[in-house]
C-alpha positions in Angstrom: 55.8 6.7 -47.4 56.2 9.8 -49.7 52.7 8.9 -51.4 50.7 8.4 -48.1 49.6 5.4 -48.6 49.1 2.6 -45.6 52.4 0.4 -45.8 51.4 -3.5 -46.0 48.3 -5.1 -44.6 45.8 -2.8 -42.6 42.6 -4.6 -40.9 40.5 -1.8 -38.9 37.7 -3.2 -36.8 37.4 -6.2 -38.8 37.2 -4.1 -42.1 40.2 -4.9 -44.6 41.7 -1.4 -45.6 44.4 -2.8 -47.2 46.0 -6.2 -48.6 49.7 -6.0 -49.3 49.6 -9.1 -51.8 51.7 -11.0 -49.8 54.7 -8.7 -49.7 56.8 -9.7 -46.3 57.2 -7.5 -43.6 56.8 -7.7 -39.7 53.1 -8.0 -38.9 51.1 -7.2 -35.6 47.6 -8.3 -35.3 44.7 -9.3 -33.1 42.2 -12.1 -34.5 38.5 -12.2 -33.2 39.0 -14.7 -30.7 41.5 -12.2 -29.2 44.6 -13.9 -29.9 47.4 -11.4 -30.8 49.8 -12.5 -33.7 53.4 -11.4 -34.6 55.8 -12.1 -37.5 55.5 -12.9 -40.9 51.9 -13.7 -42.5 50.8 -14.8 -46.1 48.2 -13.6 -48.1 46.2 -16.7 -46.7 46.7 -15.6 -43.2 45.3 -12.3 -43.9 42.2 -13.2 -45.9 41.6 -16.3 -43.6 37.9 -16.0 -42.3 37.7 -19.1 -39.5 38.9 -16.9 -37.1 39.7 -13.4 -38.9 42.1 -10.5 -38.1 40.0 -7.5 -36.3 43.1 -5.6 -36.3 46.1 -5.8 -38.4 48.9 -3.3 -39.0 52.7 -3.4 -40.8 55.9 -2.3 -39.4 59.5 -3.1 -40.5 61.6 -5.7 -38.8 60.7 -8.1 -36.0 62.7 -7.0 -33.0 62.0 -10.4 -30.8 61.1 -13.6 -31.3 60.3 -16.2 -28.6 62.3 -14.0 -26.2 65.3 -13.2 -28.5 66.6 -10.8 -30.7 65.5 -11.6 -34.2 67.0 -8.5 -36.4 69.3 -10.5 -38.4 66.6 -12.9 -39.5 64.5 -10.0 -40.7 67.0 -8.3 -42.4 67.0 -11.3 -44.7 63.4 -12.3 -44.9 61.7 -8.6 -45.0 61.5 -6.0 -48.0 64.0 -2.9 -47.4 62.1 -0.9 -49.5 59.2 -0.1 -47.5 61.2 2.5 -45.3 63.1 5.5 -47.1 65.7 6.2 -44.3 68.6 5.0 -47.0 69.7 1.6 -47.2 68.4 -1.2 -44.7 71.0 -1.7 -42.9 71.3 2.3 -42.0 67.9 1.8 -41.1 68.5 -0.7 -38.2 71.6 0.5 -37.4 71.0 4.5 -37.2 69.9 6.1 -34.0 66.6 7.7 -33.9 63.1 8.0 -32.4 61.6 4.5 -32.2 58.6 3.1 -31.8 57.8 -0.7 -31.1 54.9 -2.8 -30.0 54.9 -6.3 -28.0 53.7 -8.8 -25.4 55.3 -10.0 -22.0 55.1 -13.6 -20.9 51.5 -12.6 -19.3 50.0 -12.1 -22.7 49.8 -8.1 -21.8 50.4 -5.7 -24.6 53.2 -3.8 -24.6 53.8 -0.1 -26.5 57.1 1.2 -26.1 57.9 4.7 -27.7 61.7 6.4 -27.7 61.9 10.5 -28.5 64.8 11.4 -30.7 65.8 12.7 -34.0 67.6 10.8 -36.9 71.6 10.7 -36.3 71.2 12.9 -33.5 69.7 11.2 -30.3 67.7 8.2 -30.0 68.0 4.1 -30.2 69.0 2.0 -33.1 67.2 -1.2 -33.4 69.7 -3.2 -31.7 69.6 -1.4 -28.8 65.6 -1.4 -29.2 65.5 -5.2 -29.1 67.6 -5.4 -25.7 65.5 -2.8 -24.0 62.5 -4.9 -24.7 64.1 -8.1 -23.6 65.1 -6.8 -20.4 61.5 -5.3 -19.5 60.4 -9.2 -20.0 58.9 -8.5 -23.3 58.7 -12.0 -25.4 57.8 -11.1 -29.1 58.0 -7.3 -30.7 58.1 -5.4 -34.3 59.4 -2.1 -34.9 56.7 0.1 -36.1 58.6 3.2 -37.4 60.6 6.0 -36.7 62.2 9.1 -37.3 59.5 11.9 -37.7 56.5 9.3 -38.0 57.3 8.0 -34.2 54.5 10.0 -32.3 53.2 9.5 -29.2 49.6 11.0 -27.9 48.2 10.3 -24.8 44.4 11.3 -24.0 44.2 13.5 -27.1 47.7 15.0 -25.9 50.9 14.9 -27.9 53.1 13.5 -25.6 56.4 13.4 -27.2 59.1 15.6 -28.6 58.7 15.7 -32.4 61.9 15.6 -34.2 60.4 17.7 -37.3 60.3 21.4 -37.7 57.2 23.1 -38.0 56.0 24.2 -41.4 55.0 27.4 -40.0 58.0 28.5 -37.9 61.0 26.5 -37.9 61.9 26.9 -34.0 59.1 24.8 -33.5 58.7 21.4 -33.6 55.5 19.3 -35.1 54.4 16.0 -35.7 54.5 14.2 -39.1 51.1 13.5 -40.7 50.9 9.8 -41.3 48.6 7.3 -42.6 48.1 4.7 -40.0 48.1 4.6 -36.4 48.3 1.9 -33.4 45.1 3.5 -30.9 45.0 1.4 -27.8 41.3 2.0 -25.6 39.5 -0.1 -24.1 37.1 -2.1 -25.9 33.9 -0.7 -26.8 30.7 -2.2 -26.0 27.5 -2.9 -28.3 25.4 -0.8 -27.7 28.1 1.5 -26.3 25.7 3.0 -23.6 24.6 -0.6 -22.6 21.1 -0.2 -23.4 20.9 3.0 -20.6 20.8 0.6 -18.0 24.9 -0.4 -17.1 28.1 0.7 -17.7 30.5 -0.2 -20.5 34.2 -1.6 -18.6 36.5 -3.3 -20.4 34.4 -4.2 -23.4 31.5 -5.9 -21.2 28.2 -3.9 -19.9 28.1 -4.1 -16.2 24.5 -3.4 -15.4 23.4 -1.1 -12.9 20.4 -3.0 -11.9 19.9 -6.7 -10.9 16.7 -6.9 -12.9 18.7 -6.0 -16.3 20.6 -9.1 -17.3 22.2 -9.7 -20.6 25.6 -8.3 -22.8 23.9 -5.1 -23.9 21.7 -4.9 -20.3 18.3 -5.4 -22.2 17.1 -8.0 -20.7 14.5 -7.6 -18.1 14.5 -10.0 -15.2 13.0 -10.3 -11.9 14.5 -13.4 -10.7 13.2 -17.1 -10.8 10.7 -16.5 -8.4 8.8 -13.9 -10.5 7.8 -11.2 -7.5 6.6 -14.2 -6.1 3.3 -13.9 -8.3 2.3 -10.7 -6.0 3.4 -8.1 -8.6 5.0 -7.9 -12.1 8.3 -7.5 -13.5 8.3 -3.7 -14.0 11.1 -2.2 -16.3 10.4 1.4 -14.1 7.9 3.4 -16.3 4.8 4.2 -14.2 1.6 2.6 -15.0 0.5 6.2 -17.1 4.1 5.9 -18.9 4.8 9.6 -18.1 7.0 9.2 -15.1 10.5 6.6 -14.9 10.7 5.1 -11.4 12.6 2.2 -10.2 13.1 -1.1 -12.1 11.9 -4.3 -10.7 9.0 -5.9 -9.2 6.0 -3.9 -8.6 4.1 -5.4 -6.3 0.6 -5.9 -5.6 -1.6 -3.7 -3.2 -0.3 -5.5 0.4 3.1 -6.0 -0.3 6.9 -4.9 -0.5 10.4 -5.9 -0.7 12.6 -6.9 -3.9 10.5 -10.0 -4.7 7.2 -9.0 -3.1 7.6 -11.4 -0.3 7.1 -8.8 2.5 3.6 -7.8 3.9 3.0 -4.0 4.7 4.7 -3.1 7.8 1.7 -1.7 10.3 0.8 1.7 9.2 1.2 1.3 5.3 -0.3 -0.6 2.8 -1.4 0.1 -0.5 0.8 -1.0 -3.7 4.3 -1.8 -2.7 3.0 -0.1 0.7 3.9 3.3 -0.2 0.6 4.6 1.3 0.2 5.6 4.7 -2.5 4.5 7.3 -4.8 7.2 9.1 -6.5 4.9 12.0 -6.3 6.5 15.1 -6.2 4.8 18.9 -4.1 1.8 17.9 -6.5 0.4 15.5 -5.2 -2.0 12.4 -5.3 -0.8 9.1 -6.4 -3.2 5.8 -2.7 -4.0 4.0 -4.5 -3.7 0.5 -7.0 -1.1 0.6 -6.3 1.0 4.1 -9.6 0.3 5.8 -9.4 0.7 9.6 -10.5 -2.2 11.8 -11.3 -0.2 15.1 -10.8 -1.6 18.4 -13.6 -2.4 20.8 -15.0 0.7 22.0 -14.0 3.0 18.9 -15.6 4.0 15.6 -15.7 6.1 12.6 -13.5 6.1 9.5 -10.7 6.4 11.1 -11.5 5.0 14.7 -11.7 8.6 15.4 -14.8 8.5 17.7 -14.6 7.0 21.3 -12.6 7.5 24.0 -12.6 10.8 24.9 -15.2 11.9 27.5 -16.8 15.4 27.1 -17.6 17.2 30.0 -18.4 20.4 29.4 -22.2 19.8 30.1 -23.3 18.7 33.6 -26.3 17.9 32.7 -25.8 16.0 29.3 -24.2 12.0 30.1 -21.1 12.1 28.0 -20.6 9.0 25.6 -17.6 6.5 26.9 -15.6 5.3 24.1 -18.8 3.7 22.1 -22.1 5.4 22.2 -24.4 4.3 25.3 -26.1 1.5 24.3 -23.3 -0.1 22.0 -20.2 -2.0 22.3 -17.8 -4.0 20.2 -15.4 -3.6 17.3 -16.4 -0.6 15.6 -19.3 -0.3 18.3 -21.8 -2.1 15.7 -23.2 -4.4 19.2 -26.5 -3.2 21.1 -25.9 -3.5 24.7 -29.0 -6.2 26.1 -29.0 -5.0 29.8 -31.9 -4.4 32.2 -33.6 -1.2 32.5 -31.7 0.3 29.5 -28.4 0.3 32.0 -25.1 0.9 29.9 -23.0 -2.1 29.4 -19.2 -2.3 28.6 -17.7 -0.8 25.6 -15.7 -3.5 24.6 -17.3 -6.6 26.3 -21.0 -5.8 26.5 -21.2 -7.2 30.3 -24.0 -5.5 32.1 -21.9 -6.3 35.7 -19.7 -3.1 35.4 -18.4 -0.2 37.4 -17.6 2.6 34.9 -14.4 4.4 35.4 -13.7 7.5 38.5 -14.8 10.2 35.5 -17.7 8.8 34.0 -18.9 7.4 37.4 -18.6 11.0 38.9 -20.2 12.5 36.4 -23.1 10.2 36.5 -23.6 10.8 40.1 -23.3 14.6 39.5 -25.9 14.2 36.4 -28.3 12.2 38.4 -28.2 14.6 41.6 -28.9 17.1 39.2 -31.8 15.3 37.8 -33.2 15.0 41.1 -32.8 18.3 42.3 -34.5 19.4 39.1 -37.4 17.0 39.7 -37.6 17.7 43.4 -38.2 21.5 42.4 -40.6 20.6 39.8 -42.6 18.5 42.1 -42.7 21.2 44.9 -43.7 23.7 42.1 -46.6 21.0 41.1 -47.9 20.8 45.0 -48.0 24.5 45.1 -50.0 24.9 42.2 -52.4 22.3 43.0 -52.9 23.8 46.6 -53.4 27.3 45.2 -56.2 26.2 42.7 -57.8 24.2 45.6 -58.0 27.3 47.8 -59.5 29.5 44.8 -62.1 26.4 44.2 -63.0 26.4 47.9 -63.4 30.5 48.1 -65.7 30.3 45.0 -68.1 27.9 46.6 -68.2 30.1 49.5 -68.8 33.4 47.6 -72.0 31.0 45.7 -73.5 29.9 49.1 -73.3 33.4 50.4 -75.2 34.9 47.7 -78.9 36.5 48.1 -81.6 35.3 45.1 -84.9 37.5 45.4 -87.7 36.3 43.5 -90.3 38.6 41.9 -93.7 37.6 40.5 -94.7 38.1 37.2 -97.7 40.1 37.9 -95.1 42.9 39.8 -93.2 43.0 36.8 -95.8 42.8 33.9 -98.9 44.3 36.1 -102.2 43.2 36.4 -103.5 40.7 33.5 -106.4 38.6 33.0 -106.0 34.9 34.4 -107.6 31.6 33.7 -108.6 29.9 36.5 -106.1 27.3 36.1 -103.5 29.9 36.1 -104.8 31.5 39.0 -104.7 28.4 40.9 -101.6 27.7 39.9 -100.2 30.7 41.1 -101.9 30.1 44.4 -101.1 26.8 45.1 -97.2 27.0 43.6 -96.0 30.4 44.3 -95.0 31.2 47.8 -93.5 34.3 48.7 -89.6 33.5 50.0 -88.9 34.8 53.8 -87.0 38.0 53.9 -84.1 36.9 55.4 -81.9 38.9 53.7 -80.7 42.4 54.3 -83.4 44.9 52.2 -80.4 46.8 50.7 -79.2 43.5 49.0 -80.6 42.6 45.4 -79.8 40.0 43.0 -79.6 41.8 39.5 
């Protein structure tokens, strides 16, 4: 139409754009329940809200009705003033570009476009109706034709327009129109499926089993609810600064999609994400990672024990456990007589140490015996030397001469009392001179 206004009834995405007021022309519409509608509609039908139209557009001439050509009936029922080609008969019979919409027996929507130019090339409506019938179309209406017939696929002009471009007559350009029929996959609400899925044919396909609902916005870890050994998580970390995988966040010691599996040997912690550091085949606590050392080993990681230190022949090395201890983590004390070592695993005192330890013990004992013998010999020699020195000293003491001199010879003559004189005469006697006169006691 020259005014640029829409023709007939128009409903777009559930919104009534134009009401024709009951003007009869062929209609194509889609109701809320998905029903396809072709034919003539009253104003009451257009405005009905029990099952309202979500899409509705008007055309000119009902081409096929229930599989039969319906052009003659349309000529009598429709208003011919809605087209500007000329008389209504000319609009029907002239060859030109044509565009039609219909459906087949399977309910599939069919869009047909025929390129052409009025009175030069294309098809008339009788030919268009027969062609659609041959293609298995059941119901169809003619939308428009001539310069208004334009086909665009994925944003690209796909037909050869009949009108010349206004800026250069040697080129052809599509005509500006007020109403289009746009066919696309139905959208989803929200279009991105809440960020947890993909919109396919109007339905959200959630990308994870833990997301459910029409919009993939419902977190669901199943009826077991993580087996009560974890929490159903949307994927955020505990601190909220990183995003992980949505689903069950298992308690320490458990893993699996529903927290039903215990940690495998060698792992522990939340969702069994930590690696154990236990050595020598020791087991690891699945919750805290603490090592349970086998008999004969000890230490935080059971790193002590098992290796013999043979570098010093005078030091008896510890076997798996330090000498005098046995059992898991070497926590039990041996109770063997004479402080003998016990079996590092069972604590038994009736054991024979393995070859390396036995040989080392023998070498150590031999070394101690040799050292003890050498020390004993030194002690004997030292004792003999001391005895000799004592005997030699005694002989020298016996061989010495002691000469006594009277005090009078030393001090000279002095007056004495009778008592003193008698003492001198009775008690003091000159010893016999048996020594060499040349020897003196000084």
